[in-house]
TORKOL-4160 file (C-alpha; in steps of 0.2 Angstrom, whole numbers, padded with zeros to 4 digits, m for minus):
185
<pt num="1" X="m0162" Y="0080" Z="0136"/>
<pt num="2" X="m0156" Y="0085" Z="0119"/>
<pt num="3" X="m0170" Y="0086" Z="0106"/>
<pt num="4" X="m0157" Y="0081" Z="0092"/>
<pt num="5" X="m0147" Y="0069" Z="0103"/>
<pt num="6" X="m0161" Y="0058" Z="0109"/>
<pt num="7" X="m0168" Y="0054" Z="0091"/>
<pt num="8" X="m0163" Y="0036" Z="0086"/>
<pt num="9" X="m0154" Y="0034" Z="0070"/>
<pt num="10" X="m0163" Y="0022" Z="0058"/>
<pt num="11" X="m0150" Y="0010" Z="0049"/>
<pt num="12" X="m0157" Y="0006" Z="0031"/>
<pt num="13" X="m0154" Y="m0010" Z="0023"/>
<pt num="14" X="m0137" Y="m0013" Z="0016"/>
<pt num="15" X="m0128" Y="m0001" Z="0029"/>
<pt num="16" X="m0117" Y="m0009" Z="0041"/>
<pt num="17" X="m0111" Y="0000" Z="0057"/>
<pt num="18" X="m0096" Y="m0006" Z="0067"/>
<pt num="19" X="m0090" Y="0001" Z="0084"/>
<pt num="20" X="m0073" Y="m0003" Z="0091"/>
<pt num="21" X="m0068" Y="m0003" Z="0109"/>
<pt num="22" X="m0061" Y="0015" Z="0108"/>
<pt num="23" X="m0078" Y="0022" Z="0101"/>
<pt num="24" X="m0071" Y="0022" Z="0083"/>
<pt num="25" X="m0086" Y="0021" Z="0072"/>
<pt num="26" X="m0086" Y="0014" Z="0054"/>
<pt num="27" X="m0101" Y="0015" Z="0042"/>
<pt num="28" X="m0101" Y="0005" Z="0026"/>
<pt num="29" X="m0114" Y="0006" Z="0013"/>
<pt num="30" X="m0117" Y="0005" Z="m0006"/>
<pt num="31" X="m0111" Y="0023" Z="m0009"/>
<pt num="32" X="m0094" Y="0021" Z="0001"/>
<pt num="33" X="m0087" Y="0020" Z="0018"/>
<pt num="34" X="m0085" Y="0033" Z="0032"/>
<pt num="35" X="m0077" Y="0033" Z="0049"/>
<pt num="36" X="m0077" Y="0045" Z="0064"/>
<pt num="37" X="m0069" Y="0045" Z="0081"/>
<pt num="38" X="m0083" Y="0047" Z="0095"/>
<pt num="39" X="m0078" Y="0054" Z="0112"/>
<pt num="40" X="m0076" Y="0039" Z="0124"/>
<pt num="41" X="m0089" Y="0047" Z="0137"/>
<pt num="42" X="m0103" Y="0045" Z="0124"/>
<pt num="43" X="m0111" Y="0028" Z="0123"/>
<pt num="44" X="m0117" Y="0020" Z="0107"/>
<pt num="45" X="m0130" Y="0007" Z="0107"/>
<pt num="46" X="m0135" Y="m0003" Z="0091"/>
<pt num="47" X="m0152" Y="m0013" Z="0093"/>
<pt num="48" X="m0159" Y="m0021" Z="0078"/>
<pt num="49" X="m0159" Y="m0008" Z="0064"/>
<pt num="50" X="m0158" Y="0008" Z="0076"/>
<pt num="51" X="m0143" Y="0017" Z="0083"/>
<pt num="52" X="m0145" Y="0027" Z="0099"/>
<pt num="53" X="m0133" Y="0039" Z="0107"/>
<pt num="54" X="m0133" Y="0042" Z="0125"/>
<pt num="55" X="m0123" Y="0054" Z="0137"/>
<pt num="56" X="m0117" Y="0050" Z="0155"/>
<pt num="57" X="m0123" Y="0067" Z="0163"/>
<pt num="58" X="m0131" Y="0084" Z="0160"/>
<pt num="59" X="m0115" Y="0093" Z="0160"/>
<pt num="60" X="m0114" Y="0107" Z="0147"/>
<pt num="61" X="m0100" Y="0097" Z="0138"/>
<pt num="62" X="m0109" Y="0081" Z="0138"/>
<pt num="63" X="m0125" Y="0090" Z="0131"/>
<pt num="64" X="m0115" Y="0098" Z="0117"/>
<pt num="65" X="m0107" Y="0082" Z="0112"/>
<pt num="66" X="m0123" Y="0072" Z="0113"/>
<pt num="67" X="m0132" Y="0082" Z="0099"/>
<pt num="68" X="m0115" Y="0084" Z="0089"/>
<pt num="69" X="m0111" Y="0065" Z="0088"/>
<pt num="70" X="m0129" Y="0060" Z="0084"/>
<pt num="71" X="m0129" Y="0073" Z="0069"/>
<pt num="72" X="m0112" Y="0067" Z="0063"/>
<pt num="73" X="m0117" Y="0048" Z="0064"/>
<pt num="74" X="m0134" Y="0052" Z="0055"/>
<pt num="75" X="m0125" Y="0061" Z="0041"/>
<pt num="76" X="m0113" Y="0047" Z="0039"/>
<pt num="77" X="m0128" Y="0034" Z="0038"/>
<pt num="78" X="m0137" Y="0045" Z="0025"/>
<pt num="79" X="m0121" Y="0048" Z="0015"/>
<pt num="80" X="m0117" Y="0030" Z="0013"/>
<pt num="81" X="m0135" Y="0025" Z="0009"/>
<pt num="82" X="m0141" Y="0040" Z="m0002"/>
<pt num="83" X="m0126" Y="0052" Z="m0004"/>
<pt num="84" X="m0126" Y="0070" Z="m0005"/>
<pt num="85" X="m0126" Y="0082" Z="m0020"/>
<pt num="86" X="m0122" Y="0101" Z="m0021"/>
<pt num="87" X="m0125" Y="0111" Z="m0037"/>
<pt num="88" X="m0116" Y="0128" Z="m0040"/>
<pt num="89" X="m0121" Y="0140" Z="m0054"/>
<pt num="90" X="m0109" Y="0152" Z="m0062"/>
<pt num="91" X="m0118" Y="0168" Z="m0066"/>
<pt num="92" X="m0109" Y="0180" Z="m0077"/>
<pt num="93" X="m0104" Y="0184" Z="m0095"/>
<pt num="94" X="m0090" Y="0172" Z="m0101"/>
<pt num="95" X="m0090" Y="0162" Z="m0085"/>
<pt num="96" X="m0086" Y="0144" Z="m0089"/>
<pt num="97" X="m0083" Y="0127" Z="m0080"/>
<pt num="98" X="m0075" Y="0112" Z="m0087"/>
<pt num="99" X="m0069" Y="0096" Z="m0078"/>
<pt num="100" X="m0055" Y="0084" Z="m0083"/>
<pt num="101" X="m0056" Y="0070" Z="m0071"/>
<pt num="102" X="m0054" Y="0077" Z="m0054"/>
<pt num="103" X="m0047" Y="0094" Z="m0060"/>
<pt num="104" X="m0060" Y="0108" Z="m0061"/>
<pt num="105" X="m0056" Y="0122" Z="m0073"/>
<pt num="106" X="m0065" Y="0138" Z="m0069"/>
<pt num="107" X="m0065" Y="0154" Z="m0079"/>
<pt num="108" X="m0072" Y="0168" Z="m0068"/>
<pt num="109" X="m0068" Y="0184" Z="m0076"/>
<pt num="110" X="m0050" Y="0185" Z="m0070"/>
<pt num="111" X="m0035" Y="0186" Z="m0082"/>
<pt num="112" X="m0031" Y="0168" Z="m0078"/>
<pt num="113" X="m0040" Y="0151" Z="m0076"/>
<pt num="114" X="m0043" Y="0145" Z="m0059"/>
<pt num="115" X="m0039" Y="0126" Z="m0056"/>
<pt num="116" X="m0045" Y="0116" Z="m0042"/>
<pt num="117" X="m0039" Y="0098" Z="m0038"/>
<pt num="118" X="m0053" Y="0088" Z="m0030"/>
<pt num="119" X="m0051" Y="0073" Z="m0018"/>
<pt num="120" X="m0056" Y="0056" Z="m0025"/>
<pt num="121" X="m0071" Y="0055" Z="m0013"/>
<pt num="122" X="m0079" Y="0069" Z="m0023"/>
<pt num="123" X="m0086" Y="0067" Z="m0041"/>
<pt num="124" X="m0088" Y="0082" Z="m0051"/>
<pt num="125" X="m0098" Y="0086" Z="m0067"/>
<pt num="126" X="m0098" Y="0103" Z="m0076"/>
<pt num="127" X="m0112" Y="0106" Z="m0088"/>
<pt num="128" X="m0113" Y="0121" Z="m0100"/>
<pt num="129" X="m0129" Y="0122" Z="m0111"/>
<pt num="130" X="m0132" Y="0136" Z="m0123"/>
<pt num="131" X="m0142" Y="0151" Z="m0116"/>
<pt num="132" X="m0140" Y="0145" Z="m0098"/>
<pt num="133" X="m0128" Y="0147" Z="m0084"/>
<pt num="134" X="m0115" Y="0134" Z="m0082"/>
<pt num="135" X="m0119" Y="0122" Z="m0068"/>
<pt num="136" X="m0106" Y="0112" Z="m0057"/>
<pt num="137" X="m0113" Y="0097" Z="m0049"/>
<pt num="138" X="m0103" Y="0089" Z="m0034"/>
<pt num="139" X="m0108" Y="0072" Z="m0027"/>
<pt num="140" X="m0101" Y="0063" Z="m0012"/>
<pt num="141" X="m0105" Y="0052" Z="0003"/>
<pt num="142" X="m0096" Y="0064" Z="0015"/>
<pt num="143" X="m0107" Y="0079" Z="0019"/>
<pt num="144" X="m0093" Y="0089" Z="0028"/>
<pt num="145" X="m0081" Y="0086" Z="0013"/>
<pt num="146" X="m0093" Y="0091" Z="0000"/>
<pt num="147" X="m0098" Y="0107" Z="0010"/>
<pt num="148" X="m0080" Y="0112" Z="0011"/>
<pt num="149" X="m0077" Y="0110" Z="m0007"/>
<pt num="150" X="m0092" Y="0119" Z="m0012"/>
<pt num="151" X="m0088" Y="0134" Z="m0001"/>
<pt num="152" X="m0070" Y="0134" Z="m0008"/>
<pt num="153" X="m0077" Y="0135" Z="m0026"/>
<pt num="154" X="m0089" Y="0149" Z="m0021"/>
<pt num="155" X="m0075" Y="0158" Z="m0012"/>
<pt num="156" X="m0066" Y="0161" Z="m0029"/>
<pt num="157" X="m0079" Y="0173" Z="m0035"/>
<pt num="158" X="m0093" Y="0177" Z="m0022"/>
<pt num="159" X="m0110" Y="0184" Z="m0029"/>
<pt num="160" X="m0110" Y="0203" Z="m0029"/>
<pt num="161" X="m0126" Y="0212" Z="m0024"/>
<pt num="162" X="m0127" Y="0224" Z="m0039"/>
<pt num="163" X="m0128" Y="0213" Z="m0054"/>
<pt num="164" X="m0128" Y="0196" Z="m0045"/>
<pt num="165" X="m0112" Y="0190" Z="m0054"/>
<pt num="166" X="m0102" Y="0176" Z="m0046"/>
<pt num="167" X="m0103" Y="0158" Z="m0040"/>
<pt num="168" X="m0119" Y="0154" Z="m0031"/>
<pt num="169" X="m0128" Y="0139" Z="m0025"/>
<pt num="170" X="m0143" Y="0133" Z="m0036"/>
<pt num="171" X="m0159" Y="0141" Z="m0028"/>
<pt num="172" X="m0149" Y="0153" Z="m0018"/>
<pt num="173" X="m0157" Y="0171" Z="m0017"/>
<pt num="174" X="m0145" Y="0185" Z="m0018"/>
<pt num="175" X="m0150" Y="0201" Z="m0009"/>
<pt num="176" X="m0149" Y="0214" Z="m0023"/>
<pt num="177" X="m0145" Y="0232" Z="m0020"/>
<pt num="178" X="m0150" Y="0247" Z="m0031"/>
<pt num="179" X="m0136" Y="0255" Z="m0041"/>
<pt num="180" X="m0132" Y="0273" Z="m0042"/>
<pt num="181" X="m0147" Y="0284" Z="m0045"/>
<pt num="182" X="m0146" Y="0299" Z="m0057"/>
<pt num="183" X="m0141" Y="0315" Z="m0048"/>
<pt num="184" X="m0158" Y="0323" Z="m0043"/>
<pt num="185" X="m0158" Y="0342" Z="m0040"/>
């Protein structure tokens, strides 16, 4: 039995889960609404305030889907009840971030500004304090979407290993390399 798939999903107060006949799951909560199509071979049982995911057999395909759909549904429940937050730090001289509504304006050392139009499900806040690196905070109820957007922002200027300049996650450790050493004879 899958260690992840067999764990029940606790449904917190204020979260409503509906499952249609074609295994289309909709989760509504205080932070938003998410939906996911689940494979028809995977069974979903709602009893009280717990949701359990079961598989029909021990085939490799069923074992893989068992843990996958349990994780996706758990992420949806956590997202609509608590939400997700990702913080990115811009490390480098002259690196700046500003947001105008859903448009993120980044200055990352190129000869031009980099603009990113964010979907309405993601809220963005860019904070620049003196004597500290700019921080971009993304919040959303959709874990997949917020991870995709954060990876997209990070791809504009990945952290380099010599000086550590670039866009990195807050708390991320960058493996540093030693620079050139003076020519020893």
